[in-house]
N, C-alpha and C positions, 0 to 999 in steps of 0.2 A: 569569746566566741569565736568561734569556728574560721579561720580566715577563708575565705572563697576566691574562686580562681578570679584573677582579673580578664576582664572582658577585651578584647582590643578593639580601639573605637577609629573612627577618622581623624580625632587629633594624635594618634599615635602614625598614622600613616604621613600626616602635614609633617609632623616634625623629624620622621625618619627623612620623608622625603625635601624637607628645607622648603616647604610652599607651606602656602596658608590654607587653609580647612576649604575656603570655597573655591580655590583650584581645586584640591583633590575631587570635591562631590562635582564640580562639571565633570571634569575626569571621568568619575565614575557612573555619571548618568549620561555620558556619550556628547553632551551639549558642544556646540562647535568654538570657533576660534580659541583653541590651543592647541599650542604647537605639540610637535613629535617628541620633541626629546622632553617636555613637559610629563608628558601623556606615558614616555618609558619609563620615567624617574617613580612617577606616581604609583602603575603599575608592578614596577621594582619594589618597590618601600610596601604597597600591600601584600606584596607575595614575604616578604622580609618578616614582617612583624605577625604574618599569618593571619591578616585582616577580608575577612567575609561578609559583604552586607546585609543587613538587618534587612530581608524583603518586605516582613513586616511592614517596618517602621517605613520605608521607601514607600511602596504598596499605599499609605496612610498618607502621606505627602502628595504623591502625583495622581491621586485616585485612582491606581490602574492596580489589577491583582500580580502581572506580569505573568502570568500564566496561558497559556497556549493549551488547546486540547488536540485530543487526538482521537476521532471518534471510528469507528471500525466494526465490522460484526463478522467479517471472511474471517473462519476457523481455522486455518492453514496459518501453524505456528513459526513456519517459514517468510510465509506471507507479512505477518504483522509484526515479525523481528526486522524484517527489512522495513516498511514502514517506519517503526521506529527509530532506527539508526540513521534514517535518513533526516526527519523531524530532527532528531537531536544533533547530526550535525551542524545543521545551519543556524541553531542557537547555538553551536558550542560557547561564541566570543560574544554573545547577545544577555541582555538582564532578564530575558524570560525562558520561564521555567516548563518542561513538558507534564501536562497530564494526561494519561492514559486511559480513555474512556469506551471501555467495550461493550455495544448492546446485542444482547442477544436474540432478538431481531428488530432492524428496522421497522419494517412493514407493521409490523406488531405493537410497535411504540412508537411509531411516527409524530403521533401529539404531544408528546411526552419529551421529544429531547431536548429541545432547547428549554424547557423547563429546567433540565436535569443542570443544563450549560449553565443557566443564570445561576442558578444555586451557589455552583464550583466558581461564580465571578471569574468569568473568563475574557481574556481578552479577546482572544479571537482562536478561532478553530481551526484545525484540517479535517476536511471530509471526505474518507473514504469510500469504496462501493458498498453496500446499495446509499447509503447517505449521502453519496456526490450527486445521486440522479434523482433526488427526491426535493421535490419540486414545495411539497410543504415546509420543510426543512428550513430550505431556503429562504422561503418568505419569512418564518418565523425568526430566523438569525437575522433577513435585514431590519426587522420591526420591534428587534431587540438592540438592534446597532452592535453586533456582535461581529466582528470581522471574520471572515472566510475566504476561503480556497479549495476544490477540488481535486481530487485522485483519480484519472479513470474514469470522467462518468461518459455516457455515450449517448444520453440527449440531455438538452434544453444548455446546449454550451455556451450559447450568452447569458446563461443566470447568474453568472459569477467568475473569477477566477480558474481559470481550469487546466487542467494538464493531460497530456491527452496521448494512448495510441490507437492507432485504426486496428480494433479488433476485430471487423470484418475481413480486412484484407490481410490481416494475419492468420485468423483460423482458413482462409478460403489458402491458404498459402500451403498450412501444413495439410490439408485436406489433399492437396493436389500432389504433394511428397510420394504421400501416400497411393493415389491413384496412378502415379508415376512407377510407382514398383509392382504395381499389375493386378492389386488389390483390386475386386471388384465389392466382394460379400465382405462390405463391410460397416460395424456397428457405431453408435454411438451412445455415450455417456454425456448428458447434458447436464447443467451446473443450476441451481438454486435458480429455478423459475421467478424469485421474489428479487433475483439482480438483475439487469438491464444486460450485464453482459454474459449471460447466459443466450439472450435472444442474437446480440450480433454474432454471437460467434457461431451460433446455429446458421445463421444468416449466410457466415463466409461458408461454411460447410460446404449448404446448397448452392450456392455458387459453382462451388469446384466439382459438386457432382454432374449440375446441370451440363458446366462445361466437357464433361466426359461422357454426356447422356447416360450416368449413372442413377435410378432412379431409387429415392430412398425409403426403403422399405419401412413402418412404423412397427414393426414389430421389432425392428432393430435398434429402436430409438427407444434407451432407456434413463429415466429421470433420477439423475446424483442431487446431493446438497454441498458441494465442492470438498466434502469429506473423504477421507481415508475408507472409512465404513459402507459410505453408501455409494463409493465404488469399488469395495469389495462383492457388497453384494450384489450390486447391477450386473458387473462381469458374469460372476457364478451364473447367474442365471443367464445370459447371453451366452455362456459357454455350452450350456449342460443343451440347447438346441440342437435336433438333428439337425438342421443347416448351421452349421458352428461358424461365426464368421469366421475369415481371416485377419481381422486388422480391427482394432477397437479406436476410434479417436473419444479419448476422455478430453472435459474443456477445464482440467486444472490437473496439476503433478500430481497433487494427491489421490486425487480418484484414480488418474492412473496406475500411482503406485499399489494401488487395492483392485486394478485388473491385474496388474502384476502378477501378486500376491494368486490370484482365486486362479489364474489361467497354473502355475506353477504346482497348487494344489491338486489341479484338473489332472494333472500329468500332462501338459504339454508343455514346450518350449516356446520362448521366447529368444529371437525375432523365427525360428523355424518354424511351428505351427502356430503362432498370431502375433499381427505386430500389433504393437500399442506406443501410441502419441499421449503426451499432455500440453498444458498451457503454464508460462511463468517464469518457468528454468529456477523454479526454485531449489533450496539446497537438495530437498530430499531426492528430485527427479538428477542431481548429480552423484547422490551416492547409492542409491539404487543400483543392483546388479541383476540384470543387466541397464545402463542407465537410458533413463527416459528422454528418447528424441522429444523436442519440447518446441516453444516460442519461449523467448526471451521479452519478458518483459519489464522497463528498467522500474520496478517500483521503488528502489532507492533513492535515483534521480528524480522520479515525479514528487516523493515526498520533500525532498531536501526545495526542491525548487515551489513545491506547492507552500512551507513553511515560510520563502523569501515574499511568497506572494505576500502574506500575512502581516510578516514583517515590516513590508513596505506600508504597508496600508496603516501599522499601528504608527510609524514615523510619516505619517500624511504625506505619501510619496504614493504616485499612483503606479501600483503595479502593471506586469504583464497581464495582459487579460487571458491572452490562451499560448500556452507552451504544448506542441507537438513533439511526441519522444518518439527515436526508432526501434519498433520493433528486431529481432531476429529469429533464423529460422534455424533450431542449433539439431543438427543428425546426428543422434546418436545410436547405441547398440539396440536399441528395441524395436528399431522398424530394419524390415528384409525385404527380398523379392519375395511374392508372393509363390508358390507350390502350386496352387490350384485356381 
């Protein structure tokens, strides 16, 4: 008979730490009334014998999967990475594991999302836009007793624990920056119309235009989908017009970089011939050349806070129901004074 590799168990941890099996169990399950010295000894012993808890066995005993989902649609790779890193940061010292659940179109599959989450046996879920604005998804989660928290919703704030930035104010500030550089012939590339953030950012742009007495020309508004490709296509059309704009406001960084490449392909300089702005301050905005003027949205921090809200609920601790996060206007080389 071939000898199998010995699987380290809780018994080995208890023997190495010099405590009872029950004490090890209490420490590993995060139960109260255990001294800091005992906690330290058990964790050091677990590391020394290379012990890793059997999550399936724990789930069967506690009737929990110890899985927390992250639901998102946003196609921006940088945005998604920041979401995942934020949730993982909060779960680092917890017994919960992350399950990433991308949805191709929340609006098309709204009625099916919670069924998918139930089949994954999740204990809780973090909702990123546009799922964080879906009344149907939140109602279904509540009915299924799945704890949730939201990232960057723009409506129904009272419907569940939320982490916000003021999209309207942020968009108004970046539009006012461009107007302050003397630009009046300004085009806009909007985000995915199924995302509430696109409406909020458009409202902010409109408020800045109105304050400066500028009319938004309908022919200078192009619809994008928060992707590089849609930004490139929209900007190519806008920049081919006889009344070419001197500035383009894109509602996220991926579309802004698409607009940047379209401008360069048209033989234009940025910002000499056309200024371009984005939104989010994702990695692509920082490494593009020229680097993109944008609004920093603290996606990582919001993801950490949302995961914390979910964990609090699972520990029967009332979560903070709403956290406001600060945005910041980041001025870089893609914007300059208007020449005409």
